[in-house]
N, C-alpha and C positions, 0 to 999 in steps of 0.2 A: 776471396770474393768470387761469387758465382760468375761464370762466363756470360750469362744473360744480363746480369747487372752491369758487367763491364761493357757489354754491347750497347746498352742504353747510354753509358757515359763516354763511349768511344769518340763520338763527334766533338764533345767538349775537350777531351784529351788531345785530339788531333788539332783542334783550333789553336792550342798553345804553340804548336810548332810551325804553323803556317807563316807567321811573320819572319821567322828565321829562314825558312826555305825560300821565301820571296826575296830576302836580302842576299842570301848566299848564291842562289841559282837563278839569277835574273834572266838568263838566256832561255830558260825553260818556262813555259806557261804554268803558273801555279796551279791551274785547274787539273793538270795531270797528276799532281800529288793528292789533291782532294778527291779526285775521281775514284781512288782506291777505296775510300771509306764507305760510301754507300754500296759499292759493288760487293765488298766483303760482308757487310751487314745483310744485304739482300740474300746472298748465298747462305749465310748463317740462319736467317729466319725461315728459309725454305726447308731446313731440316726438321722443323716442327710440324710440317704439313701432315705427315702420316699419322702422328699421334693425335693431332687435333681432329683429323677426319674420323678417327675412331671414338670420338667423344671425350678424349682426355684433355687435360689442361696442365700448364706448368705454373708452379708457384715457388718463389724463393724470396726470402726476406732477411734483412739485416737491420739491427737497431741503429738509428741515426740520432734522433733527439728523444730519448726515452722519457724525459720529464713531460714532454708534450704528447707522448704517444705516437710520435712520428717514426715509423719504420719505412725504410726504403724497400718496398715490396713490389716485385714484378709478377704480374699475373698475365699469362698468355692463354687465351682461348680463341675461338673462331673469329670473334669480332675484333679483338686486339691484333691478332695475327694478320687479318686482312688489311688493317691500317698500317701495320709495320711493313708489310710487303709493298703497299702503295707508296709509303713515305720513302723507303730506301730505293725501290725500283724506279719510281718517277724521279727521285733525287739523283740517281745515277745518270739518267738520261738528261736531266737538266744541267748537271755539271758538264757532261760531254758537250751539250749544245753551247754552254757558256764559254767553253774554250775557244770556239770559233766566233762567238758573238762579241766577246770583250777583248779589246786590243791590249796585249801585255805591256806595250810601251806607253799608252796613254791613260790606262786605268790603274787605280790603286787596288790591285787584285788581292793584296794581303787583307785589306779591310773587307772586301766583298766576300771572300771565302771564309773568313772568320765569322762574319755575321751569318752566312749560309749554314755553316756547321752548327752554330749555336741554335739556329732555327730548327735544323734537322734533329738535333739531340733533344730539344725541348718538346718537339712533337712526339718523338718516341717515348719520352717520359710521360706525356699526357695519356697516350693510348695504352701504355703498359703498366702504369702505376695502379696498385690496389689501394694504397693509403690515400685518402682523399685530400689530406693536407699536402702531401708530396705532389699529388696531381696539380693542386693549386699553384705550388711553386713553379712547376714546369709551365703551367698555363700562363702565368705572368711573364715568364721568360720568352714565350712565343710573342707576346705583345711587345716586349722590349726589342727582341731581335728583328721582328717585322718592322718596327719603327726605324731601326738602323738600316735595314735593307731598302725601305721606301725612300728614305732620305739619303741614299748612297750618293746620288748626284746632288750634293747639298748646296751647290752654288745656284741651283734653280729654285726660285721662290715657290713654285708649285710643288716641288718635292718636299720642302720643309712643311708647307701647309698640309699636304696629304699625310705626312708622317704624324703631324700634330693631331689631325682629325682622327686618324685611326687609333692613335694612342689614347686620346681622351675618351673615345666611345668604348673601346674594348677594355680599357683599364676600369672605367666606370662599371662595366658589366662584370669585370673580375671582382671588384669590391662587393658588388651586390651578391655575386655567387659565393663569396666568402661568408656573408651573412647566412646564406642558405646552408653552407657547410656547417656552420656553428649550430644551426637549428637541427640539422640531421644528426649531429653528434649528441645533442641533447635527447632527441627522440629515440635513438637506437643505443646510445652509450658506447659507440665504437667509431673508429675512423676507417675501418676496412669496408670497402664498397661491397664486397661479396657478403660480409656479415650483415651489412645494412639490408641487402636484398633478401637475406634469409629471414629478416624480421618484417617483411612487407605486410604480411597479413595483420599484424598487431599495430604497426606504425600508422596505418591509414586512419585509425581512430584518435590519433594524438591531436591535441588542439593546434600544434605548430605545423601539422602536415601540409596544409594548403600554403601557408606562408613560405615554408621551405621550398615547395614546388615552384612557386612564382619567382623566388629569388634565384633559384638554380636556372630557370628558364630565361630570365633576363640575361644572365651570363652567357648562356648558350646562344641566344638570339643576337646579342651584340657581336659575338665572335663569328657566327655564321651569317651575318648580314641579313637578318630577317627584318621586314618592315616593322617599325620605322627607323631601325638602327642601321639600315643598309647603306647610308650615304657615304660612309668612309671607304667603301670598296672601290667605287669608280675613281676616287682621288688617289687611291693606292697604285693606280696605273702609271704613276710617275716613276715607279721603280723600274730597273732594267727588265727587259722582257723575260730573261730566265727566271727572275724572281716572280714575275706575274704568272708564268706558266706553273711554277711550283706552288705558289700560294693558292691558286684557283683550282688546281687539279687534285692535289693530294694532301695539303697541309692546313694552313691557317683556317680557311673558311670551313673546312670539314671537321674542325675540332668541336664546334657546337653540335654538329650532327652526331659525332661520336658520343658526346656527353648525353644527349637526349636518348639515344638508343641504349646506352649503358644503364641509364636509370629508368628505362621503361619497365623492367621487371619490378621496380620499387613503386613507381608512381602510376604505371599503366593499369588499366581496368577501372579507372575513375573517370567520371564525366568531365571534370576540369581539365585533366591531361588530354583527353580526346579532343575537346572543343578548342582549347588554346592552340595545340599543335596543328590541327587540321585547318582551323580558321586563319591563323596567321600564315601558315604555309601556303594556302590557296591565294590569300591576298598578296603575298610576296611573289608568288608565281605569276599572277596576272600583272601586277604593277611592274615587275622586272621586265616582262616581255614587251609591254607597252612602251616602257622607257627605252629599251634597246633599239626600237625602231627609229627613235628620234635622233640617235647619235650619228655623228659624222666621222668619228675617229674609230679605227678598227678595234683598238684595245678597249675603248669605251663600250662598243657594241658587245664585245665579249664579256666585259665586266658586268653589264646589266643582264646579260644572258646567264652568267654564273649566279647572280642574285635570283633570277627566275628559276633556274634548275635546283638551287638549294631549297627554295620554297616548295618545289614539287616533292623533293625527298622528305622534307619536314612534314608535309601534309600526309604523305604515305605512312610515316612513322606514327602520326597521330591516329590515322584510321586503323592501322594495324594493332595499336595498343588495345583496341576493343576486344581483341582475342583473349586477353587476360581477364575479361569480365565474365566469361562463360565458364561454368563448371566443366562442360565439354567444349573445348575450343572449336571455333568455327573456321573453316578453310578460307572463307571470304576475307577475313581480317588478317589471317596469317599470310594470305596471298599479297596483301598490301605491303607487309614487311619484306617479302621476297622482292617485290617491285622496287622498294626503297634500296635494299642492299645491291640488287642487280644494277640499278641505275647509278648508284654511287660509284660502282666499278666502271661502268660504261662512261660516265661523265669524266672520270679521271683520264681515260684514254683519249676520247675525242676532244676534250677541252684543252688538254696538254698539247695535242698536235695543232689545234687551231691557234693557240697563243704563240707557239713557235713559228707557225706560218705567218702570223701577223708581224712577228719580230723580224722574220726574213724580209718581208715586204718593206718594212721600215728601214732595215739595214741596207738593203740594196737599192732603194729608191730615194731615201731621205725624207719620206712622208708617210703618214698613216691616214691622211685625210681622203675620204672616199670621193670628195668633190674634185680632187686632182688625179686620183688613180683611175685606172681603166686600161683595157687592152693588154694586160700582162699575161694573158693565157699562152700566147705563142712564145713570149720572151722568157717566162718562168714556168715551163710546163710541169716540172716536178712539184713546185710549190702550189701550183693550181690543182694538181691531182690530190695532194695532201689536203688542201682546203675543201675540195668537193667532197671527199670521203668524210672528213670531220664534220662539215656542216650538214651533210645528208644524215649522218648518224644523230646529230643534235636535233635535227628537224623531225626525226622519227621515221625515216624512209627505209624500206627494205633494200638490200638484204643485210643491213648493218646492225650492230648490236643495239644502237639507240632505238631502233624500231621495235625490238622485242620488249625492252623495258617500258617504252611508251605504251605499247599495247597492254602490258600488265597494269600500267597506271590507269588507263581508261577502264579496264576491267574492274579495278578496285573502286573507282568512282561510281560506276554504274551499279555495282553490286552492294554498295555500302548500305543501302536502305532496306535490305531484305530482312533485317531484324530491328524490332522497335526498341531500341535502347537509347538512353541519354536524350530522349525527346527529339530524335533526329528527324521525325516525319516532316516537321514544318520547314526545315532547311534542306531537306534531302536533294531536291531538284537542283539546287545551286552548286552542288559538288561537281557533277559532270558538266554543267554549263560553263562554270568558271574555268575548269580544266581544259575544256574543248576550245573556248575562246582564246585562252592563253596559248594553246598549241598552234592556233592559226597565226598569231603574231610571232611565235617561235619560228614557224616556217618562213614568215616574211623576213625577219631579220637575218636568218640564215641565207636567204636568197640575196638580200642586200649585200651581205658580207662577200659572197662569192661573185656575183655578177657585176656589182659596182666596182670591184677590184680587178677582176680578170676579164670581164666582158667589155664590149664597146671598142672604141677606137683609141689606139695608143697615141698619146700626145707628149713627145719628149720634152717640150718646152715647160711642162709642169714639174719637171724633176730637176733637182740640183746636182745630180750626178749621172754618170752613165749607168743605165739600168741593165742588169744581167741576172742570170740565175745564181743562186747561192752556191758556195762551195760544198762539196759532198759531205764534209765534216759537219756542217750545220744542218744538213738534210737527214743525217742518219737517225737522230732521235725522233723527229716527227714521223719518219717512215716506219720505224719500229712501232710507234703508237698506232698509226692507222692500219698497220698490218694486224695488230691485235684487234682493232675495230672490226676488220673484215673477217678474221678467223673466228672470233667469238660470235659475230653475227651469223655466220654460216653453221658453226658447230658450237652452239651455246652451252651444251652440256659438258664441254671440256672442263669448265670451271665450276659446274654445279656441285659435284661431290667434294671438290677440293677447297673451294672458297665460300660458295653461297650457303650450302647446308650448314656447315659449322657456325657461320656468322649468324644465321637465323636462329639456330639452337641457343646461341649465347644471348640474343636479344629476347627470345621468347622463353626465358627460364620459367619453369612452372607448367609449361605445356609438355605433355608426355612425348618422349623422344621417338616413339613409334607412330606418332601422329602423321597422317598423310602429308601435312604441310612441309615436313622435313625431307620428303622424297621429291626433290626438285626435278622436274622434267619440262624443259623449255623447248618449244617448237614453233615454227613460223605459221603454219596453217591451222586455224581454229574453226574453219568454216566461215560461212557468211554471217558472222556475228555482228552485234552492234558496234563493237570496238573497231572492226575493219571499216565499217561505213563511216565512223567518226574520223578515221585516218584519211579516207578518200575525200571526205568533205573538207578536211584541213588542207589537203593538197590543192583542191580546186579553188577554195576561197582564198587561200594564201597566194596562189598564182594569180588570181584575179586582182587582188590588192596590189601585187607587184606590177602587174601589167598596166594598171591605172594609176601608178604612183605619180606620174607627172601632173595628174589632175588634182591630187590632194597634198602633195609635198610642200605646197606653198602655204598651207594652213598654219596659223600661228602656233598651234599646239605642236606641230611637227618641228617648227623652227626653234622651240625652246629646248635646247640640249641640256641645260642645267636642271637638275632635279629640284622641284619646288620645295621639297622637304629641307633642302639645304638652308632655306630662309629661316626655318625654326632654329637650326643649329647656329647660324650666324647671329641671330637675335639673342639666343641664349649665351653664346660666347661673349658678345658685347656686354650683355647684362652682367655676366660674371666679372668681367674686367672692370666695368664701371663701379659695381658694388664693392669690389675689393679695393679699388682706388679710394672710394668714399670712406670705407672703414679705416684704411691706412691714414688718410688725412685726419680723421677724427682722433685716432690714437697717437700718431707720431706728430705731436705739436711742437716738440723741441723745448717744452717747459717742464721742469722737474716737478713742479706742483701738480700738474695734470697727471703725470705718471704715478705720483704718490696717491692721488685721488683714485685712479683706476685700481691700484693695488688694494687700497683700503676698502673700496666698495666691494671688490671681489671677496676679500677676506670676511667682511661683514655679512655678505650674502651667504658665504660658505658656513659661517658659524651659525647664522640664523636658521639655515636649512637643516643643519645637524641638530640644532636644539629642537626644532619642530619634529624632525624625524624620530628622535628618541625621547620626546615629551619631557624636555629638560626645563620647562618653565614652571613646574610645580615647586614651590618653596615651602619648607617646613620651618617656621620661625620659633617653634617651641624650645628648641635646644640652643638658641643663639644667646650670646652674652649681651649685656646692656651696652648700647653705643654711647660713649662719652662725648662731651662737648668738643673735646680736642679732635676726636675722630670725625665728627660731623663737619668741623671747620676744614679738615684735610679733604674730605669728600667734596665740599663746596668749591674749594680752590682747584681741585682736580677737574671738576666739571667745567668751571669757568675757563681754565687754561686750554682744555681740549676744544671747546667751542670757539675759542678765540683764534686758534691756529689758522683756519682757512681764510680769515679776514686780515691777517698780517701780511703786508706787502714786502717787507724786507726779509731776506733769507736768514740773516744772522739773528734777528729778533724771533723769527719763527723757530729756529733751532733752539734758542734759549728757552722759549716757552715750552717747547716739546721736552727739553731736558728737565724743566721744572715739573712738568706733568709726571714724567717718569719718576722723579725724586719723591714727589708727593705719594705716588702709588707705592713706592718702596717703603716710605715711612709708615703708611697705613698698614702695609703687610707686616712690618716689623713690630708695630704696636699690637697688632692682633696676635702675633706669635708670643710676645712677652706676656700678654694677658693670659694666654693659654698655659704658659709655663707656671704662672703664679697660681 
């Protein structure tokens, strides 16, 4: 087996031994054994950087289920490598953080780390699989393992409900995506993603093309929490904070982003792909930012902020897909793809650090409620610094990396109307307006997160424990992440040739590799451009909203923390339960006669359908023998006995009549055979 194939399977193999290590070495925190797995994998995937930078890729395949065409194929290019490094790198920091977050005496660590390793391995399988059916297998394992992680504290009702909601929504999307996979295999005659992409020019004219696109997008939207499928993500906050940090920064919610970008060379360049991604992305961006402002729980604020940021990345991928429409690609649209890839990396760094900071606050104070928090700046200075840097980057403030990708985002929105394609003229003005308004509320919820937690007066009576700074072990991981935020913010071109350019080249297959879009050069000062004025206006209006918060925070819309879309989910779930209960009561009557009736009706329907399907009602009587009086009497008795069975109340009599009917039928058949022999 190839070493790369084994690297994908390593987390699954390691998960087998975790319960044994937990049982035999109880004095050592189990996380120290798990810690090695993502660290080794991160180091291994780093070795591919030089080849991928030079435009090469790695492919290896072994046969798995040949009858179904399922080969375990690993394909590593710039896009897959970026995700592999995020999954293992952030995974390494999350495991380190969890060692100090989870108590080895009170927690079932063997369960936690088995689930986490399953999650890590499944995500690696998703981003590195070339066979789309194998990708689907790993895709569903992410849903299963995330359900186990969300329900880790299973004695809490909210944990069970959150796991149930995430599973129902993401598995529904997974089944929908499976339908899209089936259509793609019909369209292209292959299960290899790269071979599908090679047929993009001819596949676009296939009658199943649009249906396959929509089904694939439903799967991606449910996984990446796009509106209106976003409602599972806030409820997933019932998972331990290390899980939340991992799920939001580098894994689960980014799987849909990965899938959309991976299939952009196949579906991109079409009006449907452009409008669906850009429209739903912008709606999710705005809705998520507005909803985040209403939250009172630190992790809930971050959850809705993740929804918003994912919408931003999705909209950029939609806008960037227009580059594949032109015979000569346009830098405006490829610039949107650069913004998407760059912000995906930046989001992983600042969102991971913010979740860890929220976990520290919860761990050391016993609450995440911003109505109780406040005054922690001097008591928890390290956590405060981490939060300020992470929130400033998410708000798009210089000199942090989030500012650079946010400027690229504004640039993509304002430049998108320079070409008259896909009838964009009528809706063009809404692109920058929606993005800009959402950014104002992004600034606002970042300010709420920082100042309502660390500013103001400290009130010790609001806390159930003695408040103090977190131990250094819990601070190491978020400090590393915010250090990356600062370094990439000041020196962005450190990662440009290493990660960004190869990833863009993977997404924009079909665009000439010598195109200027692949020579990424990111810098802070662009002059007094419109994007800079948009950023200044975001800061001014966002600060004004925060300063006047006391005047509008009592509005009813601000008090409604629960997402109203949850009402549709609740109604649908109740309807599903009640309808299934009704069907069960209709079927499970406890009477044998009813069960026999159901079976008979089904068989009659099946036979009738088959006869209609194959036109079996045509009878040719020319070659039939003469029917004798004895055979006519047998047929008459048979019809009477069959019609009498439903009206007989006693079972013994019903069985006797049924036996008589069968006997008559046998006699009739025997008579026919004897006549044939004569």
